[in-house]
C-alpha positions as CSV (number, residue, x, y, z in Angstrom):
1,M,0.0,0.0,0.0
2,D,1.3,3.4,-1.0
3,L,0.8,6.4,1.4
4,S,1.5,10.1,0.7
5,V,2.0,11.9,3.9
6,P,2.3,15.8,4.2
7,V,5.2,16.8,6.4
8,T,5.2,20.6,5.5
9,D,2.8,22.8,3.6
10,D,4.6,21.9,0.4
11,V,6.3,18.6,0.9
12,K,4.8,15.1,1.0
13,L,6.7,11.9,1.8
14,H,5.9,8.6,0.2
15,F,5.7,5.5,2.3
16,R,5.5,1.8,1.3
17,H,3.1,0.4,4.0
18,R,2.2,-3.0,5.0
19,P,-0.6,-3.3,7.7
20,G,-0.3,-5.5,10.8
21,T,-1.8,-6.2,14.1
22,A,1.2,-7.0,16.3
23,S,2.0,-4.5,19.1
24,L,5.0,-2.8,17.5
25,P,5.2,-1.2,14.1
26,F,8.5,-0.9,12.2
27,L,9.8,2.3,10.6
28,L,12.4,1.7,8.0
29,V,14.7,4.5,6.9
30,H,16.9,4.1,3.8
31,G,20.3,5.6,3.1
32,M,21.5,8.4,0.8
33,A,20.5,8.0,-2.9
34,S,18.5,4.9,-2.0
35,S,14.7,4.4,-1.5
36,A,12.1,2.5,0.4
37,R,11.9,-0.2,-2.3
38,L,15.2,-1.6,-1.2
39,W,13.5,-2.6,2.1
40,D,10.7,-4.5,0.4
41,E,11.9,-8.1,1.1
42,V,12.7,-7.2,4.7
43,A,9.3,-5.6,5.0
44,D,7.6,-8.7,3.6
45,H,9.1,-10.9,6.3
46,L,8.2,-8.4,9.1
47,A,4.6,-8.1,7.8
48,A,4.4,-11.9,7.6
49,A,5.2,-12.0,11.3
50,G,2.2,-9.7,11.9
51,H,3.9,-6.3,12.2
52,A,2.8,-3.1,10.5
53,V,5.7,-1.7,8.4
54,Y,6.3,1.8,7.2
55,A,9.2,2.2,4.8
56,V,9.8,5.9,4.0
57,D,11.2,7.6,0.9
58,L,13.0,10.6,2.3
59,R,12.6,13.9,0.5
60,G,14.2,13.9,-2.9
61,H,14.3,10.1,-2.9
62,G,11.9,7.5,-4.4
63,D,8.4,8.8,-4.9
64,S,8.6,11.6,-2.3
65,D,8.6,15.3,-3.2
66,A,11.9,16.9,-4.1
67,P,12.0,20.5,-2.9
68,E,15.2,22.5,-3.6
69,T,16.2,22.6,0.0
70,G,16.1,20.5,3.2
71,Y,18.8,17.8,2.5
72,D,20.3,17.5,5.9
73,I,19.9,15.4,9.0
74,P,17.8,17.9,11.1
75,T,15.3,18.3,8.3
76,A,15.1,14.6,7.7
77,V,14.3,14.1,11.4
78,A,11.7,16.8,11.4
79,D,10.1,15.2,8.3
80,L,9.9,11.9,10.1
81,V,8.4,13.5,13.3
82,A,5.7,15.2,11.2
83,A,5.0,12.0,9.3
84,S,4.8,9.9,12.5
85,A,2.2,12.4,13.9
86,A,0.2,12.2,10.7
87,L,0.3,8.4,10.7
88,G,-0.4,8.0,14.4
89,L,2.9,6.2,14.8
90,D,4.5,6.0,18.2
91,R,6.9,3.5,19.9
92,A,8.1,2.1,16.6
93,V,11.1,-0.1,16.1
94,V,13.2,2.2,13.9
95,A,15.8,0.7,11.5
96,G,18.1,3.0,9.7
97,H,20.6,2.0,7.0
98,S,23.8,4.0,6.3
99,W,22.9,7.7,6.3
100,G,19.4,6.6,7.5
101,G,21.2,5.2,10.6
102,N,22.5,8.7,11.4
103,I,19.0,10.1,11.0
104,S,17.6,7.3,13.1
105,V,20.1,8.0,15.9
106,R,19.1,11.7,16.1
107,L,15.4,10.8,15.9
108,S,15.8,8.4,18.8
109,A,17.7,11.0,20.9
110,E,15.5,14.0,20.3
111,H,12.1,12.2,20.2
112,P,12.4,9.2,22.5
113,E,8.6,8.9,22.7
114,L,8.6,7.8,19.1
115,V,11.2,5.0,19.3
116,A,10.8,1.7,21.1
117,A,14.1,0.2,19.8
118,L,16.8,1.2,17.3
119,A,18.6,-0.9,14.7
120,L,21.6,0.5,12.9
121,V,22.2,-1.3,9.6
122,D,25.8,-0.7,8.6
123,G,25.4,2.9,9.5
124,G,24.8,5.4,12.3
125,W,28.4,5.4,13.5
126,L,30.4,6.9,10.6
127,E,32.6,9.9,11.6
128,P,33.9,10.9,8.2
129,A,36.2,13.6,9.6
130,K,38.0,10.8,11.4
131,A,37.6,8.1,8.7
132,F,38.8,10.2,5.8
133,S,42.0,12.3,5.5
134,S,40.1,15.3,4.2
135,W,36.7,16.7,3.0
136,D,37.9,16.2,-0.6
137,A,38.7,12.6,0.1
138,F,35.3,12.0,1.6
139,V,33.5,13.7,-1.3
140,G,35.6,11.7,-3.8
141,A,34.6,8.4,-2.2
142,L,30.9,9.3,-2.1
143,R,30.5,11.3,-5.3
144,P,27.8,9.7,-7.5
145,A,29.1,7.9,-10.6
146,S,28.3,9.3,-14.0
147,L,25.1,8.0,-15.6
148,E,26.0,9.1,-19.1
149,G,24.8,6.4,-21.5
150,A,23.2,4.4,-18.7
151,T,19.9,2.5,-19.4
152,V,17.8,0.3,-17.3
153,R,19.2,-2.8,-19.0
154,S,22.8,-1.8,-18.7
155,V,22.6,-0.8,-15.1
156,S,20.6,-4.0,-14.3
157,D,23.2,-6.1,-15.9
158,Y,25.9,-4.2,-13.9
159,F,24.1,-4.7,-10.6
160,R,23.6,-8.4,-11.3
161,A,27.3,-8.8,-12.0
162,I,28.5,-7.1,-8.8
163,H,25.7,-8.4,-6.6
164,P,25.3,-12.0,-7.7
165,D,23.4,-13.1,-4.6
166,W,20.8,-10.3,-4.7
167,S,17.3,-11.3,-5.8
168,P,15.7,-10.0,-9.0
169,A,13.4,-7.8,-6.8
170,A,16.5,-6.2,-5.1
171,I,18.1,-5.5,-8.4
172,E,14.9,-3.9,-9.7
173,A,14.7,-1.8,-6.5
174,A,18.3,-0.7,-6.9
175,V,17.7,0.4,-10.5
176,A,14.6,2.2,-9.3
177,T,16.6,4.5,-7.1
178,M,17.3,6.3,-10.4
179,R,14.8,8.0,-12.7
180,E,13.9,6.4,-16.0
181,N,13.6,9.0,-18.7
182,P,11.2,8.7,-21.7
183,D,14.1,7.7,-24.0
184,G,15.0,4.8,-21.7
185,S,18.1,6.5,-20.2
186,L,18.6,6.9,-16.5
187,S,19.3,10.0,-14.4
188,R,19.8,10.9,-10.8
189,R,16.7,11.9,-8.7
190,M,18.7,14.4,-6.7
191,S,20.7,17.3,-8.1
192,T,24.5,17.6,-7.4
193,E,23.7,20.4,-5.0
194,Q,21.2,18.3,-3.0
195,H,23.6,15.4,-2.9
196,M,26.4,17.7,-1.7
197,S,24.1,19.1,1.0
198,I,23.6,15.6,2.4
199,L,27.4,15.0,2.4
200,H,28.0,18.3,4.2
201,S,25.4,17.3,6.9
202,I,27.1,13.9,7.3
203,W,30.5,15.5,7.6
204,N,29.4,18.3,10.0
205,E,26.9,16.3,12.2
206,P,28.3,13.0,13.2
207,P,26.0,10.9,15.4
208,R,28.3,10.3,18.4
209,P,27.0,13.4,20.4
210,W,23.5,11.9,20.4
211,Y,24.3,8.5,21.7
212,A,24.2,9.4,25.4
213,A,20.5,10.5,25.1
214,I,19.4,7.2,23.7
215,D,17.8,4.9,26.3
216,V,16.3,2.1,24.2
217,P,17.7,-1.3,23.1
218,T,19.9,-0.7,20.1
219,L,21.2,-3.3,17.7
220,L,24.4,-2.6,15.7
221,M,24.4,-4.6,12.4
222,P,27.8,-4.0,10.7
223,A,28.9,-5.5,7.4
224,I,32.3,-7.2,7.5
225,P,33.4,-7.1,3.9
226,K,34.2,-10.3,2.0
227,G,37.9,-10.9,2.0
228,A,38.5,-9.1,5.3
229,D,41.2,-10.9,7.2
230,A,41.0,-11.3,11.0
231,K,43.0,-8.1,11.7
232,W,40.8,-6.0,9.3
233,A,37.6,-7.4,10.9
234,D,38.9,-6.7,14.4
235,R,39.7,-3.1,13.4
236,I,36.1,-2.7,12.1
237,R,34.6,-4.1,15.3
238,S,36.9,-2.1,17.6
239,R,36.2,1.2,15.7
240,I,32.5,0.7,16.0
241,R,32.6,-0.3,19.7
242,E,34.8,2.8,20.5
243,T,32.6,5.1,18.5
244,T,29.3,3.9,20.0
245,A,30.6,3.5,23.6
246,D,28.0,5.9,24.8
247,L,25.1,3.8,23.6
248,R,24.2,2.2,26.9
249,H,21.9,-0.6,25.6
250,A,23.7,-1.7,22.5
251,T,24.5,-5.1,21.2
252,M,26.2,-6.1,18.0
253,R,25.3,-8.8,15.4
254,E,27.9,-8.7,12.6
255,Y,27.4,-9.9,9.1
256,L,30.5,-11.6,7.8
257,D,31.4,-11.6,4.1
258,S,28.7,-9.0,3.4
259,E,28.1,-5.8,1.5
260,H,27.0,-2.4,2.7
261,D,23.4,-3.0,1.6
262,L,22.6,-5.8,4.1
263,H,18.9,-5.4,3.7
264,A,19.2,-6.2,0.0
265,Q,21.7,-8.9,0.3
266,H,20.4,-10.7,3.4
267,P,16.7,-9.6,3.8
268,R,15.5,-12.7,5.8
269,R,18.4,-12.5,8.2
270,V,18.0,-8.7,8.7
271,A,14.3,-9.2,9.2
272,D,14.9,-12.0,11.8
273,D,17.3,-9.8,13.7
274,L,14.8,-7.0,13.7
275,L,12.1,-9.3,14.9
276,D,14.4,-10.6,17.7
277,L,14.9,-6.9,18.7
278,A,11.1,-6.4,18.8
279,R,10.5,-9.6,20.8
280,G,12.6,-8.3,23.6
281,L,10.3,-5.3,24.2
282,R,7.2,-4.9,26.3
283,P,4.1,-4.7,24.2
284,V,2.2,-1.4,24.4
285,G,-1.0,-0.7,22.5
286,T,-1.8,-1.9,19.0
287,A,-0.1,-1.0,15.7
288,R,-2.3,1.1,13.4
């Protein structure tokens, strides 16, 4: 079910919604330049377990409105707060991927009444000013690739080649993060200026200062890349544990030999971990 939810006088966010009757709903927040569709298979498993699921397209992404401004973490949080009020959502299990993890951290800290538990899916702990030698190095690593000459077929073939264990639905969802033009070519949904605004927000507003205010169970779900030797894997674990030390109720379930988009690569396992997180909470009320 598709929902269009006003969050300001001139901006509506799109949600992919699955109804449910279990006590806790899930709010799924995608990363930069992604969309709600990449959560579809996770959402299917959560809904099959009886939970209502709300997967959001943040502004400028997917089928949500794309105003010129507002591409930063505080605005994304404000949008989610307004959408939650409009949907009657409270005490949700919030799962954020990548940049969506940073957004979910701040949402949990500033609006604890909305969050029953928090899951950070290979995100929510990046401190780019520490992880990269300079702003230019950070931008160079996250600058979007050129789409000149790209078509649905060529990009689909490319994604299938680099993600051989992704399902056809996940490949389609990844392609759909881009806009298909009438001539069959693909283009970015966000402008370069909007993309850069998000990068500035990630650089200038790391999540660490917000951890101490979070008082809900938190699940850290890092991807350990394929080919990482024991020392590399230990460095990843140690960095995440050090960065998130102020998260008082955090546990970690790592994903060995995995990619950044865990929810696309391992949707059933991600859903099972999210369901385990929800099972540990005291039921309150009924999901709408």
